[in-house]
C-alpha positions in Angstrom: -33.4 -17.2 13.0 -34.6 -13.7 12.1 -33.3 -14.1 8.5 -35.0 -17.5 8.2 -38.3 -16.0 9.3 -38.0 -13.2 6.7 -37.1 -15.7 4.0 -40.2 -17.8 5.0 -42.3 -14.6 4.8 -41.1 -14.0 1.3 -41.9 -17.5 0.3 -45.4 -17.1 1.7 -46.2 -14.4 -0.9 -49.2 -15.9 -2.6 -48.1 -15.4 -6.2 -44.9 -17.3 -5.7 -46.8 -20.4 -5.0 -47.3 -20.6 -8.8 -44.4 -22.4 -10.7 -45.2 -20.3 -13.8 -45.0 -17.1 -11.9 -41.7 -18.1 -10.2 -40.2 -18.7 -13.6 -41.5 -15.4 -14.9 -40.3 -13.5 -11.8 -36.8 -14.9 -12.0 -36.3 -14.4 -15.7 -37.9 -10.9 -16.0 -36.1 -9.6 -12.8 -32.7 -10.1 -14.6 -33.9 -9.0 -18.0 -35.6 -5.8 -16.6 -32.3 -4.9 -14.9 -30.6 -5.1 -18.2 -33.3 -3.0 -19.9 -32.9 -0.2 -17.4 -29.1 -0.3 -17.7 -29.6 0.1 -21.5 -31.9 3.1 -21.0 -29.4 4.9 -18.8 -26.5 4.1 -21.1 -28.3 5.3 -24.2 -29.3 8.6 -22.5 -25.8 9.1 -21.2 -24.2 8.4 -24.7 -26.7 10.8 -26.4 -25.8 13.6 -23.9 -22.1 13.0 -24.2 -22.3 13.0 -28.0 -24.6 16.0 -28.3 -24.5 18.1 -25.1 -28.1 19.1 -25.9 -31.2 19.0 -23.7 -33.3 19.2 -26.9 -31.7 16.2 -28.5 -32.1 14.3 -25.2 -35.8 15.0 -25.4 -36.0 14.0 -29.0 -34.2 10.7 -28.3 -36.6 10.0 -25.4 -39.5 10.9 -27.7 -38.7 8.5 -30.5 -37.6 5.8 -28.1 -41.0 5.7 -26.4 -43.4 7.0 -29.1 -44.0 3.4 -30.5 -45.6 2.5 -27.1 -48.3 5.0 -27.7 -48.7 4.1 -31.4 -48.6 0.3 -31.1 -50.2 -0.4 -27.7 -53.8 -0.5 -29.1 -52.6 -3.0 -31.8 -51.0 -5.1 -29.0 -54.2 -5.0 -27.0 -56.1 -6.5 -29.9 -53.4 -9.2 -30.3 -53.5 -9.9 -26.6 -57.3 -10.6 -26.8 -57.1 -12.6 -30.0 -53.9 -14.7 -29.8 -51.8 -16.8 -27.5 -50.1 -14.4 -25.1 -47.5 -16.9 -24.0 -46.2 -17.3 -27.6 -46.4 -13.6 -28.3 -44.3 -12.7 -25.2 -41.7 -15.3 -26.2 -41.5 -13.8 -29.7 -41.1 -10.3 -28.4 -38.2 -11.4 -26.2 -36.4 -13.0 -29.1 -36.7 -9.9 -31.1 -35.5 -7.8 -28.1 -32.2 -9.8 -27.8 -31.6 -9.3 -31.5 -31.7 -5.5 -31.2 -29.7 -5.6 -27.9 -26.9 -7.6 -29.5 -26.7 -5.1 -32.4 -26.5 -2.2 -29.9 -23.7 -4.0 -28.1 -21.6 -4.7 -31.2 -21.8 -1.1 -32.7 -20.8 0.4 -29.3 -17.8 -1.9 -28.9 -16.7 -1.1 -32.5 -17.0 2.6 -31.9 -19.8 3.1 -34.4 -22.3 4.6 -32.1 -23.5 8.1 -32.9 -26.7 10.0 -32.3 -28.5 8.6 -35.3 -27.6 5.0 -34.7 -28.6 5.3 -31.0 -31.9 7.0 -32.0 -32.7 4.2 -34.5 -32.0 1.3 -32.2 -33.7 3.1 -29.3 -36.8 3.4 -31.6 -36.6 -0.3 -32.5 -36.6 -1.2 -28.8 -39.5 1.2 -28.3 -41.4 -0.7 -31.1 -40.9 -3.9 -29.2 -41.9 -2.4 -25.9 -45.1 -1.0 -27.5 -46.1 -4.5 -28.6 -44.8 -6.2 -25.4 -46.2 -4.2 -22.5 -50.0 -4.7 -23.0 -49.5 -8.4 -23.7 -47.3 -8.7 -20.5 -49.9 -7.0 -18.3 -52.8 -9.2 -19.7 -50.6 -12.3 -19.4 -50.8 -12.1 -15.6 -54.3 -13.5 -15.7 -53.0 -16.5 -17.7 -50.2 -17.3 -15.3 -52.1 -17.2 -12.0 -55.6 -17.6 -10.6 -57.8 -14.6 -9.9 -57.1 -15.1 -6.2 -53.4 -14.6 -6.7 -53.7 -11.8 -9.3 -53.5 -8.8 -7.0 -50.3 -10.1 -5.4 -48.9 -11.1 -8.8 -49.5 -7.5 -10.1 -47.9 -6.1 -7.0 -44.8 -8.4 -7.3 -44.6 -7.4 -11.0 -44.2 -3.8 -9.9 -41.8 -4.9 -7.2 -39.3 -6.6 -9.5 -39.8 -3.9 -12.2 -38.8 -1.2 -9.7 -36.2 -3.4 -8.1 -34.6 -3.5 -11.6 -35.0 0.3 -11.7 -33.0 0.4 -8.4 -30.2 -2.0 -9.4 -30.0 -1.3 -13.2 -29.2 2.4 -13.2 -26.9 2.2 -10.2 -24.9 -0.7 -11.8 -25.2 1.0 -15.2 -23.7 4.2 -13.9 -20.8 2.3 -12.3 -20.1 0.2 -15.4 -20.2 3.3 -17.7 -17.7 5.1 -15.4 -15.3 2.1 -15.0 -15.6 0.3 -18.3 -17.9 2.0 -20.8 -21.5 1.9 -22.0 -21.0 -1.2 -24.1 -20.9 -3.4 -21.0 -24.4 -2.2 -20.1 -25.6 -3.4 -23.5 -23.7 -6.6 -23.2 -25.4 -7.4 -19.8 -28.8 -6.6 -21.3 -28.1 -9.1 -24.2 -27.1 -11.9 -21.8 -30.0 -11.3 -19.5 -32.4 -11.8 -22.4 -31.2 -15.4 -22.6 -32.4 -16.2 -19.1 -35.8 -14.5 -19.8 -36.3 -16.5 -23.0 -35.5 -19.8 -21.2 -37.9 -18.9 -18.3 -40.8 -18.1 -20.6 -40.2 -21.1 -22.7 -40.2 -23.4 -19.6 -43.6 -22.1 -18.4 -46.6 -24.5 -18.7 -49.6 -22.4 -19.6 -53.0 -23.9 -20.1 -54.3 -22.4 -23.4 -57.1 -20.1 -22.7 -60.3 -20.2 -24.7 -60.3 -17.5 -27.3 -63.5 -16.6 -29.0 -63.4 -16.8 -32.8 -63.1 -13.2 -34.0 -65.0 -12.4 -37.1 -65.3 -8.6 -36.7 -63.0 -6.0 -38.1 -60.0 -5.3 -35.7 -60.7 -1.6 -36.0 -64.2 -2.2 -34.7 -62.8 -4.2 -31.8 -60.6 -1.3 -30.9 -63.5 1.1 -31.0 -65.5 -1.3 -28.8 -62.7 -1.3 -26.3 -62.3 2.5 -26.4 -66.1 3.0 -25.9 -66.0 0.6 -22.9 -63.1 2.5 -21.3 -64.6 5.9 -22.0 -68.1 5.3 -20.7 -67.1 3.4 -17.6 -66.2 6.3 -15.3 -63.7 4.6 -13.0 -61.6 3.3 -15.9 -61.8 6.7 -17.7 -60.8 8.7 -14.6 -57.9 6.4 -13.6 -56.5 6.5 -17.1 -56.8 10.3 -17.5 -55.0 10.9 -14.2 -52.3 8.4 -15.1 -51.9 10.0 -18.5 -51.5 13.5 -16.9 -48.9 12.3 -14.4 -47.0 10.5 -17.2 -47.0 13.4 -19.5 -45.7 16.1 -17.1 -44.0 14.0 -14.4 -42.6 10.7 -15.4 -40.4 12.2 -18.2 -38.1 13.6 -15.5 -35.7 10.8 -16.1 -34.8 12.4 -19.5 -33.6 15.5 -17.6 -31.6 13.7 -15.0 -28.3 13.9 -16.9 -28.6 17.7 -16.8 -29.3 17.7 -13.0 -26.4 15.3 -12.5 -23.9 17.4 -14.4 -25.0 21.0 -14.3 -26.9 21.3 -10.9 -25.1 18.7 -8.7 -21.7 18.9 -10.6 -21.3 15.1 -10.8 -20.9 12.5 -13.6 -22.3 9.2 -14.7 -22.1 7.8 -11.1 -24.2 10.7 -9.9 -26.8 10.0 -12.6 -26.9 6.3 -11.6 -27.5 7.0 -7.9 -30.1 9.7 -8.6 -32.1 7.2 -10.7 -31.5 4.5 -8.0 -32.9 6.8 -5.4 -36.2 7.1 -7.2 -36.2 3.3 -7.7 -35.6 2.8 -3.9 -38.8 4.7 -3.3 -40.5 2.5 -5.8 -39.3 -0.6 -4.0 -40.7 0.7 -0.7 -44.0 1.2 -2.4 -44.0 -2.3 -3.9 -43.2 -3.9 -0.6 -46.3 -2.3 0.8 -48.4 -3.3 -2.1 -47.1 -6.9 -2.2 -48.6 -7.6 1.3 -52.0 -6.0 0.7 -54.7 -8.6 0.9 -57.4 -6.8 -1.1 -58.1 -3.8 -3.4 -59.9 -1.7 -0.7 -58.5 1.8 -0.6 -56.5 1.6 -3.8 -58.6 4.4 -5.4 -57.5 6.8 -2.6 -53.9 5.9 -3.2 -54.4 6.7 -6.9 -56.0 10.0 -6.0 -53.3 11.4 -3.6 -50.1 10.0 -5.1 -49.7 12.5 -8.0 -49.9 15.4 -5.5 -47.2 13.8 -3.4 -45.1 13.2 -6.6 -45.6 16.9 -7.5 -44.2 18.0 -4.1 -41.2 15.7 -4.7 -40.5 17.3 -8.0 -40.6 20.8 -6.6 -38.2 19.9 -3.8 -35.9 18.2 -6.2 -35.9 21.1 -8.6 -34.9 23.7 -5.9 -32.3 21.5 -4.2 -28.6 21.8 -4.9 -27.5 19.4 -2.3 -27.0 15.7 -3.4 -28.6 13.9 -0.4 -31.6 16.3 -0.4 -32.1 15.6 -4.1 -31.9 11.9 -3.5 -34.6 12.1 -0.7 -36.9 14.0 -3.0 -36.5 11.4 -5.7 -37.2 8.6 -3.2 -40.5 10.4 -2.6 -41.1 10.7 -6.3 -40.4 7.0 -6.9 -42.6 6.0 -4.0 -45.6 8.0 -5.0 -45.4 7.3 -8.8 -45.1 3.6 -8.3 -48.0 3.5 -5.9 -50.1 5.3 -8.5 -49.0 3.1 -11.4 -49.3 -0.2 -9.6 -52.6 0.6 -7.8 -54.1 1.7 -11.1 -52.9 -1.5 -12.8 -54.4 -3.7 -10.0 -57.7 -1.9 -9.8 -58.2 -1.9 -13.6 -57.4 -5.6 -13.8 -60.1 -6.3 -11.2 -62.9 -4.2 -12.6 -62.6 -4.8 -16.3 -64.4 -7.5 -18.2 -62.1 -10.5 -19.2 -63.1 -10.2 -22.9 -61.8 -6.6 -22.9 -58.8 -7.0 -20.6 -56.1 -6.8 -23.4 -57.6 -3.7 -24.9 -58.0 -1.9 -21.6 -54.5 -2.8 -20.6 -53.3 -1.4 -24.0 -55.0 1.9 -23.0 -53.2 1.7 -19.7 -49.9 1.2 -21.5 -50.7 4.2 -23.7 -51.4 6.4 -20.7 -48.5 5.1 -18.5 -45.7 4.6 -21.0 -47.2 5.9 -24.3 -47.5 9.5 -23.0 -43.8 9.5 -21.9 -42.4 10.3 -25.4 -44.6 13.4 -25.6 -43.5 14.2 -22.1 -39.9 13.7 -23.0 -40.2 16.0 -26.0 -42.1 18.5 -24.0 -39.6 18.3 -21.1 -36.6 18.6 -23.4 -38.1 21.6 -25.3 -39.1 23.4 -22.1 -35.8 22.8 -20.5 -34.1 24.3 -23.5 -35.9 27.6 -22.8 -37.0 27.5 -19.2 -34.1 25.4 -17.8 -34.5 22.0 -16.3 -35.5 23.0 -12.7 -38.3 25.3 -13.8 -39.6 22.6 -16.1 -39.9 20.1 -13.3 -41.5 22.7 -11.0 -44.2 23.3 -13.6 -44.8 19.5 -13.9 -45.1 19.2 -10.2 -47.8 21.9 -10.0 -49.8 20.2 -12.8 -49.6 16.8 -10.9 -51.0 18.5 -7.8 -53.9 20.0 -9.8 -54.7 16.6 -11.4 -54.9 15.0 -7.9 -57.3 17.7 -6.7 -59.6 17.2 -9.7 -59.6 13.4 -9.2 -60.3 13.7 -5.5 -63.6 15.5 -6.3 -64.9 12.4 -8.1 -63.9 9.9 -5.4 -67.3 9.3 -3.8 -68.9 8.5 -7.1 -65.9 6.4 -8.2 -66.0 4.3 -5.0 -69.6 3.4 -5.5 -69.1 2.3 -9.1 -66.0 0.3 -8.2 -67.7 -1.5 -5.4 -70.7 -2.3 -7.6 -68.4 -3.7 -10.4 -66.3 -5.7 -8.0 -69.4 -7.4 -6.6 -70.6 -8.2 -10.2 -67.2 -9.7 -11.1 -67.1 -11.8 -7.9 -70.5 -13.3 -8.7 
């Protein structure tokens, strides 16, 4: 009876009333699990092949650099073209690269350069895909369901972060990295079917006669001059640059600090993802956006404390608890920033603003990976994360000073949008 009540509670999540969103949720939950398995497997193979923190950083840099470079272009595409078709096209391209990665691994042809090349190709697709995916939420569901849909997006994304790395670590240890890539390839099939089966009402797109570069400048000026958008994006970029690249260094902590192997790496990553799931469960049941700006303000400081605790720990379960805290706080900041931005931006500029969001959230990660790998090569991995934690705390303190003014502007903008 208790289980039935919980199941009914889950069905009552507003966004799941939408058939389109249920299809999207099911397909992407499986596909994202495969994506995170692939990320863990690629990093593990790179570290096994090179035994170099610097090359780990370089691999992470080139794997995610395209997100920073292509997100603005994707934002323009999201505002000008059919997002449904674009998303389907990117999924088809993704399965192609994943199949190639699977084949070369099983044939024993994988080396640092092939992994770097294919990881960069996946990064190119991610750079085009992420802004379109975020903007597509408004095409799938009504505005009343949008906050819950965004929260559920974060929930299944971080649920995949929980299952994918843990399962990936086990598969690598028992069978080899190739099976992670094989699962990723198969999961794309479900995602493609789900997106193709969605029935999306074509949105009205204004005929664009201006230069795309001018449209990009217009979006940048809008984001820069609207203080809440600018402040949220700057704090997110700071946290991403110095904090969210910690995953690149996890193989070093798993092997050199905690004296484990691929299974240890999988469970460390899963610990952070578990914290993320806790955060998403909370966000999924929020009824409005009130107070999100305070979550955004305090979460980087909490994440910084988590990094410091993780860096000084040499006990496995303490390290896991610290990463739960990191996952919880980082996900709250990312998801709350996404939700608040989607509510306060103008519809005509949504795609471009979400492209800036992608640049700050995921696009700064390659620079963070390169920075983390370089610093770890000279300062060692624990000292690198301690430094990142301190910067996250300072970023929170600066944002908190602007909170009163930000709240006034957000409330004013929310009223204008509602009317």
